[in-house]
MIMIBA-300191 format. One record per residue: residue number from 1; x, y, z of N, C-alpha, C, O in turn; chain. Coordinates in steps of 0.05 Angstrom, whole numbers. Example, Ala and Ser with C-alpha at 12.3 -4.5 7.8 and 13.67 -1.06 7.14 Angstrom:
2
REC   num       nu       nv       nw      cau      cav      caw       cu       cv       cw       ou       ov       ow   cadena
REC     1      264     -114      156      246      -90      156      264      -66      156      285      -66      169        A
REC     2      257      -45      142      273      -21      143      258        1      157      268       23      161        A
***
This chain:
322
REC   num       nu       nv       nw      cau      cav      caw       cu       cv       cw       ou       ov       ow   cadena
REC     1       40    -2145     -382       56    -2144     -353       33    -2146     -333       13    -2132     -336        A
REC     2       36    -2163     -310       17    -2169     -291       14    -2145     -273       32    -2128     -273        A
REC     3       -5    -2142     -259       -9    -2125     -237        8    -2125     -216       12    -2147     -206        A
REC     4       22    -2103     -206       42    -2105     -185       31    -2113     -159        9    -2105     -152        A
REC     5       45    -2130     -143       35    -2140     -118       53    -2130     -101       76    -2127     -108        A
REC     6       44    -2125      -74       61    -2120      -52       61    -2137      -29       39    -2147      -23        A
REC     7       83    -2143      -14       81    -2166        4       91    -2155       32      107    -2136       31        A
REC     8       85    -2164       53       92    -2158       79      101    -2181       94       88    -2202       92        A
REC     9      123    -2182      111      135    -2202      127      119    -2209      150      112    -2191      166        A
REC    10      113    -2233      153       96    -2246      175      115    -2259      194      126    -2280      187        A
REC    11      118    -2246      220      140    -2258      238      131    -2285      250      146    -2300      260        A
REC    12      105    -2289      247       94    -2315      262       99    -2339      243      108    -2360      252        A
REC    13       94    -2336      217       99    -2356      196      126    -2354      184      133    -2371      167        A
REC    14      142    -2333      191      164    -2328      176      165    -2329      145      183    -2337      130        A
REC    15      141    -2319      140      136    -2317      107      129    -2292       99      121    -2276      117        A
REC    16      130    -2284       76      119    -2261       62       91    -2266       52       85    -2284       36        A
REC    17       73    -2248       65       45    -2251       54       40    -2229       36       54    -2209       37        A
REC    18       20    -2231       18       13    -2211       -1       -4    -2191       11      -21    -2197       28        A
REC    19        1    -2164        4      -14    -2141       18      -41    -2139        1      -41    -2139      -24        A
REC    20      -64    -2138       19      -92    -2134        3     -100    -2109       11      -99    -2103       35        A
REC    21     -109    -2092       -8     -124    -2065       -4     -151    -2066      -11     -158    -2073      -34        A
REC    22     -170    -2059        8     -197    -2060       -1     -203    -2034      -12     -190    -2013       -7        A
REC    23     -226    -2035      -27     -235    -2011      -41     -241    -1987      -24     -236    -1964      -31        A
REC    24     -253    -1994        1     -261    -1973       21     -238    -1959       33     -238    -1935       39        A
REC    25     -216    -1977       37     -189    -1960       46     -177    -1943       29     -166    -1922       34        A
REC    26     -180    -1953        4     -169    -1935      -18     -186    -1906      -19     -175    -1884      -20        A
REC    27     -212    -1910      -17     -228    -1886      -18     -225    -1869        6     -225    -1845        4        A
REC    28     -224    -1881       26     -217    -1865       51     -193    -1851       50     -193    -1827       56        A
REC    29     -170    -1863       44     -147    -1851       38     -146    -1825       19     -133    -1804       23        A
REC    30     -163    -1830       -3     -165    -1805      -19     -178    -1781       -6     -170    -1758       -7        A
REC    31     -201    -1791        5     -218    -1770       20     -203    -1755       40     -205    -1731       40        A
REC    32     -188    -1767       56     -172    -1757       77     -151    -1735       67     -147    -1713       77        A
REC    33     -139    -1747       44     -118    -1728       33     -131    -1703       22     -119    -1681       25        A
REC    34     -154    -1705        9     -170    -1684       -2     -181    -1662       23     -181    -1637       21        A
REC    35     -191    -1674       44     -199    -1660       67     -174    -1644       78     -176    -1620       84        A
REC    36     -153    -1657       80     -130    -1642       92     -122    -1621       71     -118    -1599       79        A
REC    37     -120    -1626       47     -112    -1606       28     -129    -1582       30     -118    -1560       30        A
REC    38     -157    -1585       33     -177    -1565       33     -174    -1549       60     -177    -1525       60        A
REC    39     -167    -1564       83     -167    -1549      108     -140    -1533      109     -140    -1512      123        A
REC    40     -118    -1540       96      -94    -1527       97      -96    -1500       79      -83    -1480       85        A
REC    41     -112    -1502       56     -117    -1482       36     -134    -1462       48     -131    -1438       43        A
REC    42     -156    -1472       65     -171    -1449       79     -156    -1436       99     -158    -1412      101        A
REC    43     -139    -1450      115     -121    -1434      133     -104    -1413      119     -102    -1390      128        A
REC    44      -92    -1423       97      -80    -1401       81      -92    -1380       70      -79    -1359       69        A
REC    45     -114    -1381       62     -129    -1362       51     -138    -1340       74     -140    -1315       70        A
REC    46     -143    -1353       98     -150    -1335      119     -127    -1321      130     -130    -1298      140        A
REC    47     -102    -1332      128      -79    -1317      138      -76    -1295      117      -72    -1272      125        A
REC    48      -77    -1301       92      -73    -1278       72      -90    -1258       75      -82    -1234       73        A
REC    49     -120    -1265       81     -140    -1244       83     -137    -1226      106     -140    -1202      105        A
REC    50     -129    -1241      129     -127    -1224      155     -101    -1206      156     -101    -1183      165        A
REC    51      -81    -1219      147      -54    -1206      149      -46    -1188      124      -32    -1169      127        A
REC    52      -56    -1194      101      -49    -1181       77      -74    -1164       66      -71    -1142       55        A
REC    53      -97    -1176       69     -119    -1160       57     -124    -1168       29     -106    -1177       16        A
REC    54     -149    -1165       20     -155    -1171       -6     -145    -1148      -23     -139    -1125      -14        A
REC    55     -141    -1154      -52     -131    -1136      -70     -149    -1109      -70     -140    -1086      -71        A
REC    56     -172    -1114      -68     -191    -1093      -68     -188    -1074      -41     -188    -1049      -42        A
REC    57     -186    -1088      -18     -183    -1074        7     -158    -1056        7     -159    -1032       14        A
REC    58     -136    -1067       -3     -109    -1055       -8     -111    -1027      -26     -101    -1005      -21        A
REC    59     -127    -1034      -45     -132    -1007      -67     -150     -985      -47     -144     -961      -48        A
REC    60     -170     -993      -32     -184     -975      -19     -165     -962        3     -166     -937        6        A
REC    61     -149     -978       20     -133     -965       39     -114     -948       27     -109     -928       40        A
REC    62     -102     -950        5      -86     -933       -9      -98     -908      -14      -88     -887       -7        A
REC    63     -123     -910      -28     -139     -885      -35     -147     -869      -10     -147     -845      -10        A
REC    64     -152     -884       12     -159     -866       36     -138     -852       47     -140     -830       57        A
REC    65     -112     -868       45      -90     -853       57      -79     -828       38      -68     -808       48        A
REC    66      -83     -832       12      -80     -811       -7     -100     -788        0      -90     -765        3        A
REC    67     -125     -791        1     -143     -772        6     -139     -758       33     -142     -734       35        A
REC    68     -132     -773       55     -126     -760       82     -100     -742       76     -100     -718       83        A
REC    69      -82     -751       65      -57     -732       58      -65     -707       42      -52     -686       46        A
REC    70      -83     -707       23      -92     -686        7     -107     -667       27     -101     -644       29        A
REC    71     -126     -678       41     -140     -661       61     -122     -645       81     -128     -622       86        A
REC    72     -103     -654       91      -86     -642      107      -66     -625       95      -57     -607      109        A
REC    73      -56     -628       71      -46     -610       52      -61     -585       47      -51     -563       50        A
REC    74      -90     -589       39     -105     -565       36     -116     -553       58     -130     -533       55        A
REC    75     -110     -565       84     -119     -550      108      -93     -535      114      -97     -512      121        A
REC    76      -68     -541      112      -43     -524      116      -45     -501       98      -39     -479      107        A
REC    77      -54     -504       68      -57     -485       52      -76     -460       58      -70     -436       55        A
REC    78     -100     -472       68     -121     -452       75     -112     -437      100     -119     -414      102        A
REC    79      -95     -449      121      -84     -435      138      -65     -414      132      -66     -393      146        A
REC    80      -48     -418      113      -28     -400      102      -45     -376       89      -37     -353       94        A
REC    81      -68     -381       73      -84     -362       62      -98     -342       82     -102     -318       78        A
REC    82     -105     -355      104     -118     -339      125      -98     -318      137     -105     -295      143        A
REC    83      -74     -329      141      -53     -310      151      -51     -287      134      -49     -265      144        A
REC    84      -51     -289      107      -48     -265       89      -72     -247       91      -72     -222       91        A
REC    85      -96     -264       93     -118     -246       94     -123     -230      119     -133     -207      120        A
REC    86     -114     -245      142     -113     -228      163      -97     -202      163     -105     -182      174        A
REC    87      -75     -201      151      -55     -178      147      -73     -159      128      -72     -135      134        A
REC    88      -85     -166      111     -103     -147       92     -122     -137      110     -126     -112      109        A
REC    89     -135     -152      126     -158     -141      144     -149     -121      162     -163     -101      166        A
REC    90     -123     -127      174     -111     -104      192     -106      -78      178     -109      -56      188        A
REC    91      -96      -84      154      -90      -55      137     -117      -44      129     -120      -20      127        A
REC    92     -135      -61      124     -161      -47      112     -176      -32      139     -190      -12      135        A
REC    93     -172      -44      163     -185      -29      186     -169       -6      197     -179       15      206        A
REC    94     -141      -10      195     -126        9      211     -111       28      192      -97       46      202        A
REC    95     -111       26      168     -100       45      145     -120       54      126     -125       78      125        A
REC    96     -131       38      111     -146       46       89     -172       61       99     -178       83       91        A
REC    97     -187       46      120     -209       59      128     -206       84      147     -224      101      150        A
REC    98     -182       86      159     -175      106      177     -173      132      159     -184      154      164        A
REC    99     -159      127      138     -149      151      117     -175      161      102     -177      184       95        A
REC   100     -193      144       98     -218      151       86     -241      155      107     -264      159      100        A
REC   101     -235      154      132     -254      164      154     -278      143      154     -300      150      160        A
REC   102     -272      117      148     -294       95      147     -293       82      173     -271       80      184        A
REC   103     -314       73      186     -313       58      207     -304       26      202     -314       11      185        A
REC   104     -286       20      219     -273       -9      214     -294      -31      219     -314      -29      232        A
REC   105     -287      -52      206     -307      -77      201     -301      -93      224     -278     -102      227        A
REC   106     -322      -98      241     -316     -115      264     -314     -146      255     -327     -155      236        A
REC   107     -296     -161      273     -292     -187      268     -320     -204      267     -322     -224      251        A
REC   108     -340     -198      283     -362     -214      282     -378     -211      256     -395     -228      250        A
REC   109     -374     -188      241     -386     -185      215     -369     -200      195     -380     -213      177        A
REC   110     -345     -199      196     -329     -213      176     -335     -243      179     -336     -257      159        A
REC   111     -340     -251      202     -339     -284      207     -367     -294      215     -372     -315      227        A
REC   112     -387     -274      205     -416     -282      213     -424     -305      192     -412     -311      171        A
REC   113     -447     -316      204     -459     -337      182     -449     -366      190     -437     -369      211        A
REC   114     -454     -387      173     -445     -413      173     -466     -431      183     -480     -427      202        A
REC   115     -468     -455      166     -489     -472      177     -474     -497      190     -463     -516      177        A
REC   116     -477     -495      215     -463     -513      234     -476     -541      233     -463     -562      238        A
REC   117     -502     -542      226     -512     -571      222     -501     -586      202     -503     -610      203        A
REC   118     -489     -575      183     -479     -595      164     -452     -604      169     -444     -624      157        A
REC   119     -436     -591      187     -411     -600      199     -419     -627      215     -404     -646      213        A
REC   120     -439     -627      228     -444     -649      244     -451     -675      226     -445     -698      233        A
REC   121     -463     -668      204     -465     -692      182     -439     -701      174     -433     -725      171        A
REC   122     -421     -681      169     -394     -689      157     -380     -706      178     -365     -724      171        A
REC   123     -384     -700      205     -371     -715      225     -376     -746      223     -360     -762      233        A
REC   124     -397     -753      211     -409     -781      209     -392     -794      183     -397     -817      177        A
REC   125     -376     -783      171     -365     -790      146     -339     -805      153     -329     -798      174        A
REC   126     -326     -824      140     -298     -830      142     -281     -808      147     -285     -788      133        A
REC   127     -263     -807      162     -244     -784      170     -260     -757      171     -252     -737      161        A
REC   128     -284     -760      185     -304     -740      188     -295     -715      201     -304     -693      195        A
REC   129     -278     -718      219     -265     -696      237     -249     -679      220     -251     -654      221        A
REC   130     -232     -692      203     -213     -678      188     -230     -662      165     -226     -638      161        A
REC   131     -248     -675      153     -265     -665      132     -281     -640      143     -282     -619      130        A
REC   132     -294     -643      165     -309     -622      176     -295     -599      182     -304     -576      177        A
REC   133     -268     -604      193     -250     -581      200     -243     -565      175     -243     -541      174        A
REC   134     -237     -579      156     -227     -563      129     -246     -552      117     -241     -531      104        A
REC   135     -275     -563      116     -295     -549      108     -303     -521      121     -308     -501      108        A
REC   136     -302     -524      150     -304     -499      165     -286     -477      156     -294     -455      151        A
REC   137     -260     -485      155     -240     -464      148     -244     -453      119     -241     -429      115        A
REC   138     -252     -470      100     -260     -460       71     -284     -442       77     -283     -420       65        A
REC   139     -303     -446       90     -329     -430       93     -319     -404      103     -326     -384       91        A
REC   140     -302     -402      124     -292     -379      141     -276     -360      119     -279     -336      117        A
REC   141     -260     -377      104     -246     -360       82     -264     -345       63     -263     -321       59        A
REC   142     -282     -361       53     -300     -349       34     -315     -323       48     -315     -301       38        A
REC   143     -326     -328       71     -340     -305       84     -323     -282       85     -332     -260       79        A
REC   144     -296     -285       93     -280     -264       99     -271     -250       70     -266     -226       69        A
REC   145     -269     -265       50     -262     -256       23     -284     -240       14     -279     -218        4        A
REC   146     -310     -249       18     -334     -236        8     -335     -209       22     -339     -189        8        A
REC   147     -333     -207       48     -335     -182       61     -313     -164       52     -318     -140       48        A
REC   148     -287     -174       49     -264     -158       44     -268     -144       16     -262     -121       12        A
REC   149     -278     -162       -4     -287     -152      -29     -307     -130      -28     -304     -110      -43        A
REC   150     -325     -132      -14     -344     -110      -10     -333      -84        4     -340      -62       -2        A
REC   151     -316      -90       23     -301      -70       34     -285      -51       15     -285      -27       16        A
REC   152     -270      -66       -3     -254      -52      -24     -271      -36      -39     -265      -12      -43        A
REC   153     -293      -48      -50     -314      -34      -65     -321      -10      -52     -320       11      -65        A
REC   154     -330      -10      -27     -337       13      -12     -313       31      -10     -316       55      -13        A
REC   155     -292       22       -6     -271       46       -4     -264       58      -29     -257       81      -30        A
REC   156     -267       43      -52     -263       57      -80     -282       78      -85     -276       97      -99        A
REC   157     -309       73      -71     -330       94      -76     -320      118      -59     -319      141      -68        A
REC   158     -311      111      -32     -307      132      -18     -280      148      -27     -279      173      -25        A
REC   159     -261      133      -36     -241      149      -51     -248      170      -73     -238      192      -73        A
REC   160     -268      161      -92     -277      179     -113     -292      206      -98     -290      229     -106        A
REC   161     -307      197      -75     -320      220      -60     -302      239      -46     -306      263      -42        A
REC   162     -281      224      -38     -260      238      -19     -243      256      -37     -228      272      -26        A
REC   163     -244      254      -63     -224      268      -76     -225      300      -73     -206      316      -74        A
REC   164     -252      307      -67     -254      337      -65     -244      343      -37     -229      362      -33        A
REC   165     -252      324      -13     -240      327       12     -212      332       12     -202      352       23        A
REC   166     -199      311       -2     -169      313        1     -157      340       -8     -136      349        1        A
REC   167     -170      351      -26     -160      379      -38     -163      399      -17     -147      417      -15        A
REC   168     -185      396        3     -192      412       23     -173      409       48     -166      428       63        A
REC   169     -164      383       51     -147      380       74     -123      403       82     -109      411       63        A
REC   170     -120      411      101      -92      429      109      -69      413      108      -60      404      128        A
REC   171      -58      408       84      -38      386       83      -10      396       77        7      379       69        A
REC   172       -4      421       78       21      432       72       32      453       98       16      461      115        A
REC   173       55      460       98       65      481      116       56      508      107       55      513       82        A
REC   174       47      529      125       37      554      115       58      573      107       52      594       97        A
REC   175       84      565      111      106      582      100      126      562       85      125      538       89        A
REC   176      141      574       69      161      559       53      184      550       74      198      567       84        A
REC   177      186      523       80      203      516      103      218      488       96      220      471      113        A
REC   178      227      486       71      240      463       64      262      454       79      265      430       85        A
REC   179      279      474       88      301      466      105      294      467      134      312      464      150        A
REC   180      268      470      141      260      471      166      271      487      186      271      480      209        A
REC   181      283      510      176      300      527      194      280      548      203      288      564      221        A
REC   182      256      551      195      233      568      204      218      557      229      204      573      243        A
REC   183      220      531      234      206      517      255      215      529      280      239      528      286        A
REC   184      194      543      298      203      555      323      193      538      345      209      528      361        A
REC   185      169      536      346      158      520      370      134      503      363      118      510      345        A
REC   186      131      480      377      111      460      369       88      461      387       88      478      405        A
REC   187       67      444      382       42      443      396       49      429      422       65      410      423        A
REC   188       36      442      445       38      426      470       42      444      492       36      468      489        A
REC   189       51      434      514       61      454      535       82      464      534      103      451      530        A
REC   190       83      489      537      106      508      534      107      532      555       88      537      571        A
REC   191      129      545      554      132      569      571      123      592      561      133      599      540        A
REC   192      104      608      571       91      634      559      115      655      557      130      660      577        A
REC   193      118      666      532      139      687      531      132      710      547      152      723      556        A
REC   194      108      719      554      101      748      566      102      738      596      117      749      612        A
REC   195       84      718      603       77      714      634      100      697      646      103      698      671        A
REC   196      117      681      630      138      663      640      126      642      657      137      634      677        A
REC   197      100      630      647       89      609      659       85      590      637       87      594      612        A
REC   198       78      565      651       73      542      633       39      541      618       19      543      633        A
REC   199       37      539      593       12      542      583       10      522      559       30      511      552        A
REC   200      -11      518      549      -15      497      527      -14      512      502      -31      530      497        A
REC   201        5      506      485        9      523      459       -8      506      439       -2      482      433        A
REC   202      -31      519      428      -49      505      413      -45      506      382      -61      498      366        A
REC   203      -22      515      376      -15      515      347       17      510      346       30      501      364        A
REC   204       26      519      321       55      517      316       65      543      306       51      555      290        A
REC   205       91      553      315      101      575      308      124      573      284      141      556      284        A
REC   206      123      591      268      144      592      247      157      621      248      146      642      243        A
REC   207      183      618      256      198      646      256      206      652      225      216      635      210        A
REC   208      200      678      217      207      685      189      207      718      191      194      731      207        A
REC   209      220      727      173      222      755      167      194      768      162      176      756      150        A
REC   210      191      790      171      165      807      165      165      807      131      184      810      115        A
REC   211      139      802      126      132      803       94      137      777       81      133      775       56        A
REC   212      147      756       96      147      727       87      122      720       78      103      725       93        A
REC   213      117      708       53       89      696       43       77      675       65       91      660       78        A
REC   214       51      678       68       38      658       83       18      647       63        4      661       50        A
REC   215       18      618       63        0      605       42      -22      587       56      -19      575       77        A
REC   216      -46      588       39      -68      573       50      -57      540       47      -43      532       27        A
REC   217      -64      525       69      -54      496       68      -73      479       54      -68      455       50        A
REC   218      -96      489       47     -116      470       30     -137      489       20     -140      512       29        A
REC   219     -150      479        2     -176      494       -8     -192      502       13     -195      488       33        A
REC   220     -204      527       11     -223      534       33     -234      559       26     -226      572        7        A
REC   221     -256      568       44     -267      592       45     -259      609       66     -255      599       88        A
REC   222     -254      636       61     -245      653       83     -267      658      101     -287      670       94        A
REC   223     -264      650      125     -284      654      144     -282      679      161     -303      691      167        A
REC   224     -260      687      168     -254      712      185     -230      724      176     -212      710      168        A
REC   225     -228      752      178     -202      769      177     -204      787      194     -226      794      202        A
REC   226     -181      800      203     -181      822      220     -166      817      242     -154      795      245        A
REC   227     -167      839      263     -153      835      289     -169      816      308     -193      816      309        A
REC   228     -153      800      322     -165      782      341     -146      787      367     -122      791      364        A
REC   229     -159      786      392     -145      794      417     -124      770      419     -129      746      416        A
REC   230      -99      781      426      -78      761      428      -67      753      401      -43      748      400        A
REC   231      -79      750      382      -72      738      354      -61      761      338      -44      756      321        A
REC   232      -69      787      341      -65      807      321      -79      803      298     -101      792      298        A
REC   233      -64      811      275      -80      805      249      -82      777      242      -61      763      242        A
REC   234     -106      768      237     -112      739      235     -130      736      211     -146      752      202        A
REC   235     -121      709      200     -143      700      180     -148      674      189     -131      659      197        A
REC   236     -178      667      185     -187      640      190     -199      629      168     -218      641      157        A
REC   237     -192      606      161     -202      592      137     -218      568      144     -208      552      160        A
REC   238     -242      564      132     -261      545      132     -254      522      109     -262      527       87        A
REC   239     -242      502      113     -236      481       94     -260      461       88     -258      445       69        A
REC   240     -281      461      105     -302      444      101     -295      416      114     -274      414      127        A
REC   241     -311      397      112     -306      374      127     -296      373      152     -282      355      161        A
REC   242     -305      395      168     -297      398      195     -273      409      201     -267      411      225        A
REC   243     -255      419      182     -230      427      186     -231      461      185     -245      472      169        A
REC   244     -215      474      204     -213      500      206     -180      506      209     -166      490      222        A
REC   245     -168      528      197     -142      535      201     -142      565      210     -158      582      203        A
REC   246     -123      570      227     -117      599      234      -88      606      231      -69      591      236        A
REC   247      -85      635      219      -59      642      214      -59      671      227      -75      688      221        A
REC   248      -39      674      246      -39      697      264      -14      712      263        6      702      253        A
REC   249      -13      737      275       10      758      278       14      766      254       37      775      252        A
REC   250        0      768      231        4      776      205       14      808      202        6      825      218        A
REC   251       29      812      184       31      842      179       16      852      158       13      876      154        A
REC   252        6      836      143      -14      843      121      -33      817      113      -24      794      112        A
REC   253      -59      824      107      -75      805      100      -87      810       71      -98      831       65        A
REC   254      -85      790       56      -86      793       25     -113      784       16     -120      788       -8        A
REC   255     -131      770       33     -159      758       25     -178      773       40     -173      789       58        A
REC   256     -204      767       31     -228      780       45     -249      757       52     -250      736       40        A
REC   257     -263      763       71     -287      745       81     -302      737       57     -308      752       39        A
REC   258     -307      710       59     -325      696       35     -308      689       11     -318      674       -6        A
REC   259     -284      698        8     -266      692      -18     -258      662      -16     -254      652        6        A
REC   260     -256      649      -38     -247      624      -39     -222      623      -49     -216      635      -70        A
REC   261     -203      607      -33     -176      602      -37     -169      575      -42     -184      557      -34        A
REC   262     -144      569      -56     -137      539      -63     -110      537      -43     -100      556      -31        A
REC   263     -103      513      -44      -77      509      -30      -55      516      -43      -52      512      -67        A
REC   264      -37      529      -27      -14      543      -38      -18      569      -46        2      581      -56        A
REC   265      -40      581      -44      -45      609      -52      -35      630      -27      -39      625       -3        A
REC   266      -23      652      -35      -11      670      -16      -36      685       -6      -52      696      -22        A
REC   267      -41      684       21      -64      697       30      -55      719       51      -72      734       59        A
REC   268      -29      722       59      -22      743       80       10      742       78       24      728       63        A
REC   269       18      760       99       50      760      102       56      757      133       40      765      150        A
REC   270       78      746      137       87      744      167       91      770      180      100      788      167        A
REC   271       84      774      203       85      799      217       95      793      249      110      775      258        A
REC   272       83      814      262       93      815      292       72      829      309       76      843      328        A
REC   273       46      823      298       22      837      310       13      820      336       21      797      341        A
REC   274       -4      836      352      -16      817      376        5      813      397       25      827      398        A
REC   275       -2      791      414       18      785      432       40      768      423       38      743      424        A
REC   276       63      781      413       83      768      400      111      782      409      114      806      414        A
REC   277      131      761      410      159      772      419      180      777      398      203      785      402        A
REC   278      167      770      371      184      775      348      168      763      324      148      750      326        A
REC   279      181      771      298      164      767      276      164      736      273      185      722      275        A
REC   280      137      727      269      134      699      264      104      692      257       87      708      264        A
REC   281       95      667      244       70      659      241       63      642      262       77      623      268        A
REC   282       41      645      275       27      628      292        4      611      275      -16      623      265        A
REC   283        7      583      273      -10      565      256      -27      547      273      -16      534      291        A
REC   284      -54      546      269      -68      526      282      -86      510      263      -94      520      242        A
REC   285      -91      485      269     -111      465      254     -129      457      273     -121      447      294        A
REC   286     -154      462      267     -177      454      287     -199      435      271     -211      442      250        A
REC   287     -201      414      282     -219      393      265     -243      388      289     -239      382      313        A
REC   288     -267      394      277     -291      388      293     -291      403      320     -302      392      339        A
REC   289     -278      427      323     -280      439      347     -255      434      363     -249      449      382        A
REC   290     -242      418      356     -217      409      372     -190      414      361     -183      405      340        A
REC   291     -172      429      377     -147      434      363     -129      409      361     -128      391      377        A
REC   292     -116      411      338     -100      387      332      -70      397      328      -64      421      324        A
REC   293      -53      376      329      -22      379      327      -20      384      296      -25      366      281        A
REC   294      -11      409      287       -7      415      261       14      397      244       12      392      220        A
REC   295       36      388      259       58      371      250       43      347      237       54      336      217        A
REC   296       21      339      243       11      312      231       -5      318      205      -16      300      192        A
REC   297       -6      344      197      -18      352      171        1      364      151       -6      382      135        A
REC   298       24      354      153       45      365      130       51      342      112       71      342       99        A
REC   299       34      323      110       42      298       95       42      302       64       49      283       50        A
REC   300       35      325       52       43      330       23       66      349       18       73      357       -4        A
REC   301       78      354       44      100      375       43      128      363       54      149      373       46        A
REC   302      126      340       73      151      331       83      156      303       76      136      288       73        A
REC   303      179      294       73      187      269       75      186      254      102      185      268      122        A
REC   304      185      230      104      188      218      132      207      229      148      202      237      171        A
REC   305      234      231      136      258      238      151      251      269      159      256      277      181        A
REC   306      242      285      140      239      312      147      218      315      169      220      331      188        A
REC   307      196      298      166      175      298      191      186      292      215      178      304      235        A
REC   308      207      274      217      221      266      242      238      291      253      240      296      277        A
REC   309      250      306      234      267      326      243      251      348      254      257      361      274        A
REC   310      227      351      240      212      378      247      202      371      277      201      389      294        A
REC   311      195      344      284      182      338      311      203      343      331      197      355      352        A
REC   312      231      335      326      253      338      343      259      370      347      264      379      370        A
REC   313      258      383      326      261      415      329      239      427      347      245      440      367        A
REC   314      215      422      341      190      431      353      190      426      382      185      444      398        A
REC   315      198      398      389      201      390      418      223      406      433      219      415      456        A
REC   316      243      408      421      265      425      434      263      451      442      277      460      460        A
REC   317      243      465      430      237      491      436      218      495      457      194      490      457        A
REC   318      233      505      477      219      506      505      199      529      507      179      527      521        A
REC   319      205      550      492      189      572      496      174      580      466      184      576      444        A
REC   320      150      591      470      134      600      446      142      626      443      153      637      461        A
REC   321      135      640      415      136      663      410      113      684      413      116      708      409        A
REC   322       91      671      421       66      685      428       50      671      446       28      681      454        A
***
């Protein structure tokens, strides 16, 4: 079969002339098609690269987004832990250390330390601000936990040391008064029963029949016994640790100076001696030379409800009995 030939109409001669293709024209046509295809392919690759990214970049972007999400989640969890730790710090300073008479730990001690230079280095990392912020929080949490752990160790040691102190604290009522009916007058400004003028009442009065037992409110050594001006027959106990208690207007004294007594031991009997308007016990608590409100020292004897009732009864008594 012969080679196919192509013809083109010639309007001048009104005939069909054969079409002749030179090799150069054929080559240029091929090259032109190849260049056009390459150009279009390059444009397509650039569009895919800039708008969709390479597969490797897409993987990296996904990993970065996942890490950023994890950093933010950890940051929120650390914030939640710090809230709980702040509550523990408050109880440590305002309850545990107060009970055991230890100095509170200052915030600058709890938050001391920290290498700020390394935070500057972290800021130069990708997502550096987030990483540096989380690192600072974790470091602060670690320092606070370290100080708090040492504080608890210290408090445990103090608790063992304070076991004897707790036994000596004046922590019960000096007369049997479960129903609180013997509460006569409390600590504070009252009307003097003899001179009918306002004076500061430095103790608490318990009305009771003559002969009612009077109890030591904590382990102690008898410091003084006998008659005291205004107080009548009186017992003074030295509990150690800065605490002194006084029991006045007694009808009978059952202990002697230098004797050791324990909490709940019967040391005397209610009377009406000294400057008194009726049978009762006048009771005082003195700490480091300063008179205290005895109602704050009945924590081994009263429930919170009974404590509130006693305060109301004592406050409503306008006159003292001595």
